[in-house]
Backbone as ProteinMPNN parsed JSONL, in Angstrom:
{"seq_chain_A": "XXXXXXXXXXXXXXXXXXXXXXXXXXXXXXXXXXXXXXXXXXXXXXXXXXXXXXXXXXXXXXXXXXXXXXXXXXX", "coords_chain_A": {"N_chain_A": [[-3.867, -101.569, 27.753], [-4.533, -98.587, 25.962], [-3.804, -95.742, 23.884], [-5.705, -92.865, 23.138], [-6.155, -90.353, 20.851], [-7.489, -87.156, 21.099], [-9.064, -85.044, 18.907], [-9.511, -81.8, 17.377], [-12.715, -80.725, 16.343], [-13.258, -78.61, 14.759], [-11.888, -75.567, 13.343], [-10.613, -73.045, 15.465], [-10.46, -71.519, 18.71], [-8.967, -72.627, 21.779], [-11.089, -72.565, 24.302], [-11.681, -73.338, 26.971], [-10.075, -75.525, 29.194], [-10.987, -78.392, 30.756], [-9.859, -80.432, 32.256], [-7.006, -82.076, 33.873], [-3.618, -83.323, 33.506], [-3.287, -86.758, 34.318], [-5.729, -86.972, 35.503], [-8.671, -88.861, 36.147], [-11.242, -89.7, 33.905], [-14.664, -89.988, 32.883], [-16.529, -91.755, 30.373], [-18.018, -89.61, 28.041], [-17.676, -87.342, 29.57], [-16.907, -83.853, 29.654], [-13.964, -82.678, 28.172], [-12.577, -80.501, 27.078], [-13.268, -77.215, 25.72], [-13.903, -75.838, 22.611], [-13.92, -72.755, 20.947], [-15.584, -71.667, 18.184], [-16.423, -69.71, 15.522], [-18.041, -68.113, 17.187], [-19.411, -70.014, 18.594], [-19.648, -72.43, 21.195], [-17.983, -75.418, 21.423], [-18.084, -78.285, 22.982], [-15.81, -80.93, 23.756], [-15.999, -84.302, 24.298], [-15.01, -87.087, 26.363], [-14.315, -90.095, 24.691], [-14.28, -92.522, 25.878], [-13.962, -94.147, 29.096], [-11.159, -93.225, 31.036], [-7.755, -92.102, 31.578], [-6.338, -88.88, 31.638], [-3.627, -88.473, 29.702], [-1.857, -86.694, 28.355], [-1.902, -83.192, 27.721], [-2.076, -81.282, 24.912], [-2.384, -78.68, 24.114], [-3.027, -75.198, 24.995], [-5.12, -72.976, 26.941], [-6.712, -70.467, 25.028], [-5.174, -70.843, 22.797], [-4.945, -71.026, 19.257], [-6.425, -73.418, 17.134], [-6.494, -75.95, 14.574], [-8.843, -77.714, 12.469], [-9.078, -81.17, 13.147], [-6.679, -81.195, 14.524], [-4.543, -82.654, 16.948], [-5.459, -82.559, 20.37], [-5.479, -83.526, 23.002], [-4.426, -86.454, 24.865], [-5.759, -89.538, 25.804], [-5.472, -92.288, 28.05], [-6.748, -95.44, 27.845], [-8.576, -98.396, 28.954], [-9.352, -100.158, 26.986]], "CA_chain_A": [[-4.138, -100.143, 27.738], [-4.265, -97.958, 24.671], [-3.898, -94.285, 23.887], [-6.672, -92.304, 22.21], [-5.908, -88.936, 20.604], [-8.699, -86.362, 20.927], [-8.752, -84.001, 17.935], [-10.479, -80.711, 17.241], [-13.747, -80.937, 15.319], [-13.359, -77.388, 13.952], [-10.875, -74.547, 13.596], [-11.065, -72.065, 16.451], [-9.524, -71.347, 19.822], [-9.243, -73.412, 22.976], [-11.749, -71.635, 25.221], [-11.546, -73.804, 28.353], [-9.628, -76.892, 29.422], [-11.716, -78.837, 31.945], [-9.171, -81.543, 32.904], [-5.572, -81.954, 34.091], [-2.934, -84.603, 33.299], [-3.428, -87.705, 35.417], [-7.125, -87.002, 35.971], [-9.557, -89.911, 35.658], [-12.452, -89.157, 33.285], [-15.679, -90.964, 32.481], [-17.034, -91.611, 29.009], [-19.0, -88.546, 27.911], [-17.285, -86.162, 30.356], [-16.29, -82.793, 28.844], [-12.526, -82.544, 28.354], [-12.257, -79.109, 26.784], [-14.26, -76.521, 24.899], [-13.364, -75.041, 21.502], [-14.802, -71.69, 20.473], [-15.459, -71.553, 16.74], [-17.49, -68.892, 14.946], [-18.864, -67.659, 18.32], [-20.115, -71.155, 19.178], [-18.839, -73.25, 22.082], [-18.053, -76.818, 21.021], [-17.438, -79.149, 23.981], [-15.309, -82.216, 23.294], [-16.207, -85.26, 25.38], [-14.2, -88.308, 26.376], [-14.984, -91.177, 23.978], [-14.254, -93.71, 26.736], [-13.411, -93.918, 30.427], [-9.707, -93.356, 31.023], [-6.914, -91.138, 32.294], [-5.732, -87.871, 30.772], [-2.185, -88.728, 29.645], [-1.151, -85.468, 27.961], [-2.659, -82.094, 27.12], [-1.172, -80.784, 23.874], [-2.704, -77.284, 23.805], [-3.31, -74.388, 26.177], [-6.276, -72.09, 26.769], [-6.443, -69.312, 24.182], [-4.419, -71.257, 21.609], [-5.696, -71.28, 18.03], [-6.25, -74.793, 16.654], [-7.067, -76.278, 13.269], [-9.657, -78.926, 12.431], [-8.371, -82.44, 13.237], [-5.431, -81.062, 15.273], [-4.582, -83.341, 18.233], [-5.579, -81.649, 21.498], [-5.027, -84.238, 24.196], [-4.316, -87.909, 24.733], [-6.318, -90.338, 26.903], [-5.107, -93.683, 28.163], [-7.971, -96.188, 28.159], [-8.4, -99.824, 29.209], [-9.655, -100.986, 25.809]], "C_chain_A": [[-3.78, -99.591, 26.357], [-4.41, -96.452, 24.815], [-4.871, -93.847, 22.799], [-6.375, -90.816, 22.077], [-7.245, -88.235, 20.364], [-8.334, -85.19, 20.017], [-9.87, -82.967, 17.867], [-11.451, -81.011, 16.106], [-13.889, -79.742, 14.388], [-12.165, -76.495, 14.241], [-11.445, -73.542, 14.585], [-10.022, -71.888, 17.524], [-9.957, -72.216, 20.996], [-9.801, -72.441, 24.013], [-11.52, -72.041, 26.671], [-11.076, -75.245, 28.366], [-10.2, -77.321, 30.768], [-10.991, -79.904, 32.753], [-7.693, -81.23, 33.099], [-4.91, -83.306, 33.833], [-3.043, -85.482, 34.554], [-4.848, -87.849, 35.937], [-7.88, -88.164, 35.338], [-10.804, -89.241, 35.076], [-13.386, -90.291, 32.885], [-16.079, -90.714, 31.032], [-18.115, -90.542, 28.987], [-18.667, -87.286, 28.684], [-16.604, -85.139, 29.448], [-14.822, -82.655, 29.204], [-12.069, -81.109, 28.138], [-13.31, -78.532, 25.862], [-13.517, -75.678, 23.865], [-14.389, -73.973, 21.157], [-14.532, -71.511, 18.986], [-16.672, -70.795, 16.212], [-18.533, -68.516, 16.016], [-19.738, -68.757, 18.911], [-19.145, -71.908, 20.079], [-19.063, -74.717, 21.721], [-17.344, -77.675, 22.064], [-16.99, -80.47, 23.359], [-15.337, -83.168, 24.477], [-15.275, -86.46, 25.244], [-14.955, -89.425, 25.654], [-15.059, -92.468, 24.797], [-13.739, -93.302, 28.11], [-11.904, -94.116, 30.372], [-9.029, -92.294, 31.856], [-6.33, -90.162, 31.285], [-4.217, -88.07, 30.824], [-1.407, -87.443, 29.363], [-2.144, -84.46, 27.414], [-1.693, -81.386, 26.18], [-1.381, -79.327, 23.509], [-2.898, -76.517, 25.11], [-4.499, -73.478, 25.883], [-5.857, -70.858, 25.971], [-5.706, -69.65, 22.903], [-5.355, -71.484, 20.423], [-5.379, -72.69, 17.553], [-6.945, -74.956, 15.31], [-7.925, -77.531, 13.396], [-8.754, -80.154, 12.362], [-7.008, -82.339, 13.918], [-5.556, -81.839, 16.582], [-4.569, -82.338, 19.399], [-5.125, -82.273, 22.81], [-5.055, -85.728, 23.953], [-4.882, -88.556, 26.0], [-5.707, -91.732, 26.866], [-6.362, -94.421, 28.616], [-7.644, -97.674, 28.375], [-8.591, -100.665, 27.958], [-8.633, -100.836, 24.714]], "O_chain_A": [[-2.86, -100.064, 25.691], [-5.052, -95.956, 25.741], [-4.867, -94.381, 21.689], [-6.345, -90.096, 23.075], [-8.038, -88.668, 19.528], [-7.409, -84.433, 20.313], [-11.011, -83.228, 18.247], [-11.055, -81.491, 15.044], [-14.552, -79.829, 13.354], [-11.504, -76.649, 15.269], [-12.634, -73.227, 14.54], [-8.831, -72.085, 17.28], [-11.139, -72.502, 21.182], [-9.075, -71.597, 24.538], [-11.201, -71.198, 27.51], [-11.607, -76.088, 27.643], [-9.933, -76.694, 31.793], [-11.452, -80.258, 33.838], [-7.182, -80.247, 32.562], [-5.573, -84.338, 33.932], [-2.909, -85.01, 35.682], [-5.136, -88.749, 36.725], [-7.749, -88.421, 34.141], [-11.357, -88.322, 35.681], [-12.951, -91.403, 32.588], [-15.977, -89.593, 30.533], [-19.026, -90.56, 29.815], [-19.308, -86.256, 28.479], [-15.816, -85.506, 28.577], [-14.465, -82.531, 30.376], [-11.279, -80.571, 28.913], [-14.132, -79.253, 25.297], [-12.618, -74.908, 24.203], [-15.586, -74.252, 21.082], [-13.404, -71.239, 18.574], [-17.812, -71.202, 16.434], [-19.739, -68.591, 15.78], [-20.69, -68.476, 19.64], [-17.959, -72.015, 19.767], [-20.196, -75.197, 21.717], [-16.118, -77.783, 22.034], [-17.7, -81.054, 22.54], [-14.77, -82.881, 25.531], [-14.817, -86.795, 24.151], [-16.117, -89.68, 25.97], [-15.802, -93.388, 24.456], [-13.149, -92.232, 28.265], [-11.419, -95.055, 29.741], [-9.641, -91.669, 32.722], [-5.882, -90.56, 30.21], [-3.595, -87.861, 31.866], [-0.426, -87.139, 30.041], [-3.103, -84.82, 26.732], [-0.623, -80.942, 26.597], [-0.644, -78.783, 22.687], [-2.928, -77.105, 26.191], [-4.841, -73.241, 24.725], [-4.795, -70.281, 26.204], [-5.623, -68.812, 22.005], [-6.43, -72.066, 20.574], [-4.224, -73.113, 17.56], [-7.856, -74.205, 14.962], [-7.75, -78.317, 14.327], [-7.781, -80.174, 11.609], [-6.247, -83.306, 13.896], [-6.568, -81.708, 17.271], [-3.777, -81.396, 19.413], [-4.467, -81.625, 23.625], [-5.625, -86.208, 22.973], [-4.533, -88.174, 27.117], [-5.455, -92.286, 25.797], [-6.964, -94.079, 29.634], [-6.562, -98.139, 28.016], [-8.053, -101.768, 27.869], [-8.755, -101.47, 23.665]]}, "name": "protein", "num_of_chains": 1, "seq": "XXXXXXXXXXXXXXXXXXXXXXXXXXXXXXXXXXXXXXXXXXXXXXXXXXXXXXXXXXXXXXXXXXXXXXXXXXX"}
């Protein structure tokens, strides 16, 4: 098992968190949505796994490349 850190692709605010710690997710499933410059940017799971930790909360301002959550994967 390995941990994968999901980072923000842009500066903005965390608009919606779609998952909870311990939740199983499939590759491509939306984990959370960042709002940046009035655009919604969904961030998808890069692999099937389990949400290990969520590092941000809804409404929080984030910077580009800031870690947002951690997935535990089989690979």
